[in-house]
N, C-alpha and C positions, 0 to 999 in steps of 0.2 A: 567231467571236470572241465572247467574253463580257465583261461589264463588271462591275467591282467596285462602282462608283457610277454606275449607269445614268442617274440623273436629270440628271447633268451633261451628258449627250448632248443634252439639250434646248437647250443653248446653240447647237447647230448651226442653230437657227431664225434666228439672227442673220444668216444668208446673205441673208435677204430685204432687208436694209438696202442692201448694195451694188447689188443688182438694182434696187431702187427708185431709188437715186441715178443709176444708169445710164439709167433710162427718162426721167428729167427732162431735157428739152432746155434747154440753156442759151441765153440770149439772144445774138445775134451781137455780136461785139466792135465792128464798125464801125457807127456810128449817124449818121443825118442828121436834123437838126431840120426839121420841116415846120410852117409856121405854122398851117395849117388843122387840125393834130392836137394841138397843144399843150394845148388845153382838154379833151381826152378823158381819162377815168380809165384809169390803167395796169392792165392785167389780169395776174395771176400766171401762171407756167408751168402748163400743163395736160397731163394724160396723156390721150392719145387712142388710139384703136385703130391709128391710123397711126403712133404713136410707135415708134421703132425703137431697139433696143439698139446702142450703139456701144462701141467699145473692148473687144471680146470678150476678148482675151487678159488685159487688166487685170482684168476682172470675174471671169474664171475663177481667176486667181491669188488675188484677194482672198477669193473664196468658199472656195477650197481651204484657205487659211490659217485662216479661221474654223472650218471643219469639223475640221481637225486639232487646233486648240486645244480645241474642245469635246470631242472624243473623248479627248484626253490627260487632261483633268480627269475623265473617266468611268472612268479606270484600266482600260484594256482588258487582256485576257490571252487566250491561246489554250489551249483545253482539247482536247487531241487525242482521237481516238476511243478510243485505248487507255486514256487516263485517264478518259474518260466511262464506260467499262465497268467500271472498277475500283471495288470496294466502298469505302465511306467508311473513314476512318482507324479502325483497331481501338482498342478501349479496354482498359486494364488495370484490372481491378476486383478489390478484395479485400473479400469479404463477411465481416464481423466479427460473429459470433453470440454473444449473451450466454447462457451456460449456468449462471449463478450461482443461488443458492438462491431469490432473489425470482422467478425464472421458473417456479417450481413453483406459482404462484398460478393458480387458475382455468384458463382456456383460453389463457394467454399462450404456451405452447409451440406449440400448434396455430397461433396467429397468426404466430409466428416462422417456422414451416415454410412457411406461405403467403407470407410476405414474401420468403423466400429463393426460392421457386418463381417469384414475380413477377419477381425480378431475373434469374433464369436464362432466363425466357421472353423477355426483351427483348434477349438476347445476339445480336449479329450474327456472321456467319461468321468474321470475323477478330478478334473480341474474345477477350481472355484473362481468365480468372477464377480466383481461388483462394478457398478457404474456411478461415477460422480460427474457432475457438471460444475463449472465455475465461471463466474464473471468477476464482479467485485466481492462476491460471497460464494461459498461452496455449498452445493446441494447434493444430498445423497438420493439418487434415483432408484437404484436397485442395490440392495445390501446383501451381505453374506446370509442373513437369516432367510432370505427368499430361496436359498439353495436347498433348504430342507424339503421343499415340496417340488418333486419332479426332477431333481438332479440338474446336471449341467445343461442338458438340452433344453429343458424348460426355462432355465435361467437365461440362456442365450435368446430364447424366443421373447422373454420378458424385456430384455434389453433392446431387441429390435423393435418391439412395439413401442417402448418408451421413446426411442430415438425418433420414431415417426411422429410423436406428439410434441416433441420439443422444438422450439424455435429460438434463434439467438435473441438476446436482449440488447438493450442500448447501454449496458453498464461497462465498467472498466475491466481490466484483466489482472487479477491478483494471482498470478501463477505460483508465486512463492508460497502463499498461504495454502493454496490448493495442494501443492506437492507435500507440504508438511501434514496436512489433514490425511492425505492418502497414505503417507508413510506411517502415520500413527495408527491407522486402521490395520495395516499389515503388521506393524510391530505388536499390536495387541493380540494378534493371533500367533504369537511366538510359541505358545505351548503346543499347538498342533504341529508346528514346524519341527520342534524338538522330538515329537513322537515319531517322526520319520515317515509319516503318511503324506506329507505335503512338502513340496520343494520351497525354497526361499521365495520371497515375494517379488513381484514385478509390477511396475507402473507403466502404462502405455499412455502417452500424451497425444491426444488428437487435437491439433491446433495449427494455426498459421504461424505461431511463434513470432508475432510482430514485436518490434523493439519497444513498444509501449507496455509490454508485460512488466508487472511489478515483481522483481525478484529480491527486493531488499529483505523480506522476512527470512530468507535462507541464510543471511549473514550470521544470524544468531542461532542457527540450528545445526546440530551435529548429525550429518546424514548417516543412517545405518548402512554398514558395509554389506549386509545381506540382502539389501533391496536394490534391484537394478531398474533402470529407467530406459525406456525406448521411446522413440518419437515416430508417430504416424502423421506426418505433416501433410497439410493441404496448402495449395498454392494457387494464387490468382494468375491468370495468363496476362493480365494487364498490369503494367508496372507504373509506379508513380502515383502520388496523391497530394492534393492541396487541402489544407485545413485552415479554419479561421476561428478566432475567439475574440469576443468583445471584452476589452479591458475594463476593469471595474470603475475607474474614475473618468466620468465624462468631462468634456471641456465646455465651459460656458461660451455661448456664442451671441449673447445679447439678450435683452429683456423680452423681445417679442418672438424669439425663435426657440426651438427645442435645443437642449444641450447637444453638442456634437459628441459623437462616439469615436473612440479609437479602437480600430480593429487590427489584430495581428494575424497576418497570413503566414503560413509555413508550407514550404514545398519539400517533399521528401527527396533524399539524395539520389534515388533511382528514377526520378522523373525525367521525361524527355521534353516536357513543355516548360516554358518559363513565362508565359503570358496568359493571363486569365481575366475573365470578366465577372464583375459582381453587380448586384442590383437589389432593390427592395421589392419583395413580392407585392404585386398590386400597384407598383409604382407607374409613373408615367413613361411613355415611350421616349427614349433618348436620355433617360436619367442613369443608364448603366455606365459603369466606369471600368477602366482597364488597370490592372495591377501587374507589375513585372516582379516576379519572384524567382531568382535562379535556383536550380536544384540544390537542396541541402541548406537553404538560407531562409530567413524570415524578413518580413517587411511590415511596418506599422503605418496604417493610413488613417486619416480622419474623415469621417463620413457624417453627413447630415441625415438624421432619421426623418421620416415623414411625420406629419402631425398625428398625434395619438399616443397611446401608451403600449400597444402590443404590435410587434413587427416581426417579419422574417427576412433575414438577409440571405440571399442565395448567390452562388457563384458557379460558373461553368468553365470548362477548359481542361479538366483532368478526367482520367478514365474511370474514377471511382466516384459514384454519385451518392454513396450511403451517408456521407457527412457533409454534403454540399448545401446545408442550410443551418443557420444560427438563429435561434429564437431570442428575441430581445423584449424585455419588459421595462418600460420606463415609468417611474413614479410620476404622478401628476404634479405639476408645479404648485407648491404650496403658497397660499396667500396668508401671510402671518402679520402680526402686529406686535410692536414693542411699545408698551405704555409707560410714559414717564409721568410720575406724580410729583408735582412741585410747582411752586409759584414762578411766574415769569420774572426774571431779574431785570432790574432797571437798565443795566447794560447787558444786552444779550450775550455778548462775547465773554462776560465774566461768569456766566452760568453753566451748569452742567449740560443742559439740554442743547445748547448751541453746538457743542462738540459732538454730542451724541447724534444729533441730527445730521451731522456731516459724514458720519460713518456709513460706509456701504456694507450693509449686512446681507444683502441678497446674493444669491449665487445661481448656479444652473438649476437648482432644484426648488428654489423658493423665491418669493418676492416679499420684501419686508417693508411695512409702513411704520414709521415712528411717530407717535402722537403724544401730545402733552395735555395733561388735565390738571386742574387745580385740585388740591386735596379734598375739598368739599364737593368736587364734581365727579368723584369716582363712580363708575357704574355700579349698580346694586349687585350685578352678577357678572363675573368674569369667567370665560371659558378657557381653560388652559390650552385646548386645541387651537383656538383662534389667536390667543394672546399667550404665547409660551413664556414670555418674560415681562415682568413688571419691575420698573426701577423707581424706588421711593427715595426722595431727598428732602422731605418736609414732614412736619407733624401731621399725622393722619387723625382726623376727627374720630371719636369713639363710634359715631354712627356708621362710619365707613369701614371701621376696623373689622367688623364681623364679615364683611364681604371679602376682605383680603385674607382672613384666616380660612374662610371657606375655599378660597382660590388655592391656598397652599395645601389644604387637605385634599383637594381634587387632583393634585399633581402639578400645580403651577410652580414656577420658579421666580423668586423675588430677590432683587438686589437692593439692600438698604445702604445708601451712601451717606456718611456723616461728614459733611464738608464744612461744618461751622463749629465754632467754639461752643461747647455745651453751656457755658455760662451765658452766652447770648440768647440761647433758647433752651431752657431747662426741660421743656416739654418733649424734646427729642428723645431723651432717655426714657421718659414715661411711655412714649408711644412705642419705642422699641421693646420695652419690657412687656407691654401688653401684647404686641404682635408675636413675640417669641415665647411667651409664658416663662420668662426667666426673671423672677422677682428680684434676684440679687444683682442684676445687671446694673453697672454704674459706668458713667463716661466722664472723663476729664481730659483736658487739653494736655498733650504731651509737650515736654520741654525739648525743643529741637534746636541744635546749634545752627550751623550754616544750612545743613540739609540732612535728610535721612535717605537711605537707600534700602531696596529690598535685598535682604541678606540670605534668608532661609526660605527656599521655595520647594514645595513638594512637586517635583516633576513627574511623579507617578499619578498625580491627580489629573482627571480628564481635561481640566481647564488649562493646565500647563504642560501636558504631555506633548502637544505639538512643538513646544520650545525645548524639548529635552536634548535635541541634537546640539553638539558643541557649537555649531555655526550660529545658533539662534538663542542660546541660553544666557546671553550676557544682558543683565538688567541694570548694570551699574550706571548706565547713562540716563536712567530715569531717576530724577531727584525729587524728593518731596520736601517742600518748604515747611509744612506743618502736618500734623496728624493727631488723632485722638487715641487715648489709652482706655481700654475697656477692662472692667473687673467682672469676671464671669465665674459662676459656680461650676466646679468640675463635673458635678453630677448632671448638669444640663446637657451634656453631650456635644459640646461645641468642638469642631475640628479646625485647627489652624492650617490654612492652606499656604499662606505666605507670611513672613515676619519681616519687620524692619531690622536694621542693624543694631537698634537699641533694645531688641528682644520684644518689642511691642507687636501684637498681631496687626497685620495689614489687611488680610482677607480671612474671614472665618466662614464656616459653613455648618449648618445644622439641618437635619431632616425633620420636617414637620408634616405629619400625615403622609400622603404620597408625594408631597412637594419638597422643595428645598429652599432654605433661606440663607442668603449670603450677606455678610456685613463688610463693607469697605470703609476703613477708618480714615480715609483721606479723599479729598475731591480730585478730579482729573483736570479741572480747568487750570490755566497757567498760574493763577494766583495761589493755587494749592500745590500743584506738582507739574511735572512734565509728561505725565502719563498720556494725556490726550494727544500730545504732539509726537509721541513715539510710534514706531511701527507695531508695537505690541498691543496697542489699544483695541484696534478693530478685531484682531483674532481673539482677544480675551472676551470682548462682549459677544462676538459671534459664537465662541465656545459655550457661553452661558445659554445662548439661544439654542444651540445644538443639543443641550442636555434636556430640553423640554420634552413634553409628552408625545410630540410628533415624531420623535426619533423611532424609526421603524427597525425591528430586529431582523427584517428581511434584507437579504442581499438582492441585487438585481438578477443574478443568475447563479445556478448551482449545477454541478456536474452530476449526472445520474449515478447513483450509488453512494453519494456523499452521506456519511453518517452524522447524525445529530438530530436535535429536536428544536422545533420552533414553538415558543410559548404562545398559547392562544387563550383568549378570554371568551368562554361560552356566553351566549350562543354564537357558534362559529360555523361557517359553512365553507367547504372547499369545492371549487368548480374546476374539474380537470379539463385538459385541452379538448377532449372529445365532447364536452358539455355535461359529463356526469357530475352530479352533485351528491355530497354526503356531509352529514353533520360530524363535526369534530368535538369530542367531549373533553379530551385531554390534550397533551402536547402533540403536535404534528411531527411524526417521524419522517425525515427526509428520505431515508433509504426505502420507504414504502412507495415512493413516487417513481415508477418505472417508465412512464410515458414521456417522451420529449415534447416540449411545447410550453405554453404560458399558462400557469395556474393562477386562479383568482381566489383570494382569501377574504371572506366577508365576515367581519366580527363587529358587533355593536353598531351595525349599519354603516361601517367604514370599510371600503373595499381597497385592498392592496393586491399587487400581483408580483409574481416572480417567474423566471424562466428556468426550465430544466433542459440541459443540453447534453449531447454525447460528450464523454470525457475527451479532452484534447489528446490524451495519450493514445486513444484508440485510432487516431488518424495517422499515427507514426507506423506505417504499414511495412516498412523494410523488415525482412525476416532476420532473426538472429540464428546463429548456428548452435549445434550441440556443445561446442567447445565452451560457450559462455555458461552453459549449465554445469559443465564439469568444473569450472572455476569455483563453484560453490560446494564441491565435494561429491556431487552426484555420480553414481556408478552407471555410466552410460552403457547400453547394450545394443549391439547391432541387430537388425531385424533378421529373423530366422524363419525358415519354412517349418511346417508341421513335422516333416520327416527329420529335419535337422534337430528340432527340439526333442523329438522322441529319441534320436541317437544320443543326444547329450544327456538325456535323463537315464537312458540305459547305462551309459558310461558311469554316471554318478551312482547308480544302483550297484554296479559291479565293484566300484571302489568301496562302497559301504560293506558289501558282502565280504570282500577280501580282507578288509580291515577287521571285520568281526571274527572271521574264521582263522586267519593267520596260519594257514597250512604250511607256509614256507619255513616257519620255525621248526616244526616237527621234522621236516625233510632235512634241515641242516643237522639237527640232533641225530637223525638216523644215519646220515652220511658220515658224521664223525664217529659213530659207533662202528660202522662197517670198516672204516679206515683203521680203527684200533684193532678190530678182529683180523683184518688183512695183515697188519704188521706182526701180530702175534703168530698167525698161521705161517707167514713167510719165514719167520725166524725158526719156527718149529720144524718145518720141512727142510730148511737148510741144515739144521743141526742133525737131523736124522740121516741125511745123505753123508754128512761128514763122518 
């Protein structure tokens, strides 16, 4: 018999009390006074060798009752021989290994392999273990199902072999999702836990626990109380790290130069350095620069990239070299043309082209040439890639109309400006009806008082979205002295982008083929309106140019692990940074690109490039503590040796046995029965003596 609380068994020593009381001889009840003895001092009862125990049955009953009560409080239970030979309750352990980019530092990966080996060395015969790795996604390397072949020892060997073949990636650290995945695996084995053959689950995190770990998914997760988490941390001997990221918006630096780039440097709070050097790989000697970044702070600097489209920015001065390079892909500067179709006005300053030609539509990524052609001089073929915007302000001959319709069908964007009274030129309406295939389209001059203003503007539309901010959305200072009123069939699919305050459409839009047709019902020259003189004119025309087919869905840079798809048009070929080529049949999934560097995408003979870089969060290398995990409700468990774990499991097994047997209840009942018997027997013997 074993005891769950053996110290309570010491209460059995109270048996000595009834024995002592039974040894004390009582004074005789019958007394006779003697005169010669009345002056003597009365002596107390004494124990002598000749004292004899009397009332043996009562003494035995009283001693037995005390003994049973003491043993009941000691919580006895029986551990059978079969149970004694059984191994302790097996554990279910999920080892969660961090393979994110920050594990590329120093010898962190070797430390991680040693930590996993230490966990597997402590496995008991009936333990169950699984291995998961995580970066921006979770990967199951060794699962529970592998346990069926060879038991725990073979499972441990599989894990050791798997760890030898794994290397850290360049992805981010989504620790929150990884913990949830591991907890779900343990939770799904709850049936085995209830059967009593396996202890509650445990997750062992093998990681550097750098502060860039994503823990946000844990905010919406109720952590199971039966699953404990322990940390087998790895740590770099070198403290401090500098990181850099190229900000998405370049800065124009002139027509003949590359756009300047803005680079944000960040220095971790545990760094001991604050001065670093950066340079372009392959650059000329003396072109390196120095940046001062105090620990825990960031600095943004503007840099001039070398000529070309693919570059690597490197920096030195910190002890961690794993992230000391930033890959940069610059799109080639586009050579574009805006074609104005209209006759030359007698007074150039009274025509649309004069103000259009004054607009600066070029930027850091494109050069724009604005050309004017007579309606009869339209080229037979217009390529939307070279001419993303055509502005028509005159009647187009039928012979040239087919070319414009083909241009719209191929993805071109055309702005038709009605800047004259239709009574003066009735052919305008006919030309517009033919171009838009809207036979019911009619135009008339609107009656305008002093002036009209733009009243209803769709700021969700890409053309006006840049003006959505309250600082820029005031169009009341743009006055229109005249405008035209259009009659359109609803089924033609026209969309009103902006309206005048008299409810007449100001700017309409309709998709034709792959292209887009806009109609502006007023001119922008001063005789018609103040539009060309306002600050809104250039962004508005530039916005139409940006909607053209040269708009690339690619960003300049992506973080490795970014989820999403890039639409491609077959035939399409992807060239990886190491020169590997492969055909892309459908959308290109970004999460499949694991290698940092510049990728080239060649589709329909047009090449574009983009860079894949280490996530910025991986460079935040300061470690977080277990207390931050506890804030999300995780049950943290301190590390224990194999002997301590075995002791804890034996204690758990003893508690389960004692709770199942409940011998103490029977002892209490027996003690109460003995006390009842003792009471009856004591009364009986006293009555017989009397």
